[in-house]
C-alpha positions in Angstrom: 274.4 -98.0 32.3 272.5 -94.8 32.0 268.8 -94.7 31.4 267.4 -92.9 28.4 266.2 -90.1 30.6 269.7 -89.6 32.1 271.3 -89.5 28.7 268.7 -86.9 27.5 269.4 -84.8 30.6 273.1 -85.0 30.0 272.7 -84.1 26.4 270.6 -81.0 27.2 273.1 -79.9 29.9 276.0 -80.2 27.5 274.2 -78.3 24.8 273.3 -75.5 27.2 276.8 -75.2 28.7 278.2 -74.5 25.2 275.9 -71.5 24.7 277.1 -68.4 26.6 275.3 -65.2 27.2 276.8 -62.2 25.5 279.0 -60.2 27.8 277.5 -57.0 29.2 280.2 -55.0 27.3 279.3 -56.8 24.1 275.6 -55.8 24.5 276.5 -52.2 25.3 278.9 -52.0 22.4 276.3 -53.5 20.0 273.8 -50.8 21.1 276.3 -48.1 20.7 277.3 -49.3 17.2 273.7 -48.7 16.3 273.9 -45.1 17.5 272.3 -45.2 20.9 273.2 -45.8 24.5 271.4 -48.2 26.9 270.2 -45.1 28.8 268.8 -43.4 25.7 267.1 -46.6 24.6 265.5 -46.9 28.0 264.2 -43.4 28.0 262.9 -43.7 24.4 261.0 -46.9 25.5 259.2 -44.9 28.2 261.3 -46.3 31.1 263.5 -44.7 33.7 267.0 -43.9 32.5 268.6 -46.8 34.2 265.9 -49.4 33.9 267.3 -51.3 30.9 270.6 -51.7 32.7 268.8 -54.2 34.9 268.4 -56.5 31.9 272.1 -56.6 31.5 272.5 -58.3 34.9 269.1 -59.9 35.8 266.3 -61.6 34.0 263.9 -58.9 32.8 261.9 -60.1 29.8 260.5 -56.7 28.9 263.9 -55.1 28.9 265.5 -58.0 27.1 262.9 -57.7 24.4 263.5 -54.0 24.0 267.3 -54.4 23.7 267.0 -57.5 21.4 264.5 -55.8 19.1 266.7 -52.8 18.8 269.6 -55.1 17.9 267.5 -57.1 15.5 268.0 -60.5 17.2 266.0 -62.7 19.5 266.5 -62.4 23.3 267.5 -66.1 23.3 270.5 -65.3 21.1 271.8 -62.7 23.6 270.9 -64.5 26.8 270.6 -68.3 26.1 271.0 -69.1 29.8 267.8 -67.3 30.5 265.8 -69.1 27.8 266.5 -72.8 28.1 265.4 -74.8 25.0 262.1 -76.6 25.4 262.4 -80.4 24.9 
């Protein structure tokens, strides 16, 4: 029989596994639908042209915030695996 802690851990893992990060192409498409490119958004934010591309592949909170603010959503919605829910 599982302990309460084991059941809680299992419940959290199951919930997290159902949430998937947006695919890189989905993020790029969403930015383009709003009339910009990742490169343009990066430059307008005072960063190097390719800096925001890092956020598409690696955890980069500043870049994630810039992209998510532009898209009007929370970073946790785009990259749920990078922001585990607090219990």
